[in-house]
C-alpha positions, 0 to 999 in steps of 0.5 A: 924138156921133161914136159915135152918128153912126157907129151911125146910119150902120151902121143905115142901111147895114143897112137899105139892104141889106135887114136887119131890125135891127142888134143894137148891142152885139153883135158877131155878127149871125147864129147860123150852124148848129152843125156838130156838130148834125144839127138846130138853129135858126139865123138866117142870112137875115133873110127866113126864117121863123125871123127872130125866133130871135135876139131871143128872148133878148137878155140874157146867160146864165151857165151853170155847168159842172163840168170835171174839169181846168182847165189845157190842154196846148196842142199848137200851137207858135204858142202857149204850152205851157199855158193855162187858161180860167175861162170859155167863150164871151165877152160882149166880142163881138169879131167876129173871135175864133177861139174862137167855133168852140169853142162848138160843142163845147158845143152852141151856135152860134159866133154870137151864142150865143157872146156870150150863153151864157157857161159859168162854171167856179166850181171852177177855183181848186180844180182849179188848186190840186189840180194844183199839189199833184201831186208830178209837176207841174213849173212851166211858165208858164200862159196866162190865157186861151188861149181867152176873156178871163179879165176879161170882165164877169162876172168882176167878180161871179164873181172866179174869175180873182182866186181863181186868181191867189191860188192862183198866188201861194200856190204861186209859179207863173208865169202869162202874161195877155192881156186887153182889159178894165180889170178887171185893175187890180182885181187889182193887189195880187196882180199886184204881188206876183207881179211882184216874184217874176218870176211874171207878164207881161201883154199888153193887146190893142189893135186900133186907137185908133179908138173908132167901130171898136171899138164895132162890132168889139169892142162890149162891151170897154173903150175904147182910152183905158182900155186905155192907162191899164191899161198905164200903171198896170201899168208904174207898179207894176212889172208887165211888160207889152206890147201885142198888136195883134191881129188885123190886118185888112187895110184895116180896122186895118192902117194903125193899127199905128204909132199903137197901138204909139206910144201903148202904148210911151208908156204903159209897154209894153216888148213888142209882138206881132201876128197877121193875122186868119184866119177858120176855121170859122163865123167866116168866115160871121159875119165876112163878114156883119158886113163886108157890113153895116158896110163895104159899100163895101170888103167885097169888097176886104177879103175878097180881101186876107184871102184873099191872106194865107192862100194864096187862102183866108180860113181857115188852120190851118197851124202857123207860118203861120196867125198870121202870114199870107203873101204881099205884103200880109202882108209889108207888114203885118209890115214896118210892125209891125217898123218901128213896134216898132223906132221906138217900143219899141226893143230891150227886155230879154227877160222871163224867169219864175222857175221855181225858186221854185215851192212844190210838194207834193214840195218841201214833203215833202222839206223836212221831212227837211232 
């Protein structure tokens, strides 16, 4: 009942602001123009003649694509060295997702189309095995996923992530995983075997413990309660795991940090990470629209606080500071995070992957002469 009351409040606030309809179950409420297209159908204002473009296709579409490679070299020093993404676009609909902008490269909008048009890479397991068979490939931890969630809803049917994990176990190759979906527990059998070999580490993203907030900020994700259960079961099966409190949005979920870390620690998390929200590209348009519709009473305050964390702007592409933010508000957030980690998690031993057991094609060939 609490969630229903929250949605009623949202719909009323939307109606009072002049909007025609609030699309419950979707994060973005607009389809901003694609910067790479000279012409495109968009819906940025409800009073426009194109007002029905968003409702033409409320259902999610799954579009198969055929990449030539699946592992990406990551140039950013803020992230891991390699990542792989079995899907592009994400049905979870997280409002703040920085990956939304990448959907424009495929000719789609970073708004609702990011959530409605999911690109599926069925050949990903084959491409991954081909990479591991190359004699020159040296093992490095690869992140599942550097872009969109590898356990989003369609994975239940496609099982691409599971097949890729099977390849990683077969070749004894290390992976890191970050998700906010309980579907990861389906693959406990593989993850448990990989954990015994020090080949896997999992981070569960938990932005708050407020279910009303989750339903509008991350509408198609699993509940926070079930995410804590995931941490509990991963830990119980010897799989090293932690919590990612990201992104932190000042005055929206910044005060929730201690509760999240405490609950995660009580369920087996031995590591914690965080980032401060940044609104690059069209994410700024999508986020501001959402903010004004859901939090009209503090939208301006939140916006200015985000600006204060990024040198007076809401976007930030600077390596080293874009994830952390800067300024007094960012410093207070980091201080609260550090104190919470120290209190609830403490000094846990650092996890290290075992890179020595990788079964490369080159090693197999050499073993024939030994």
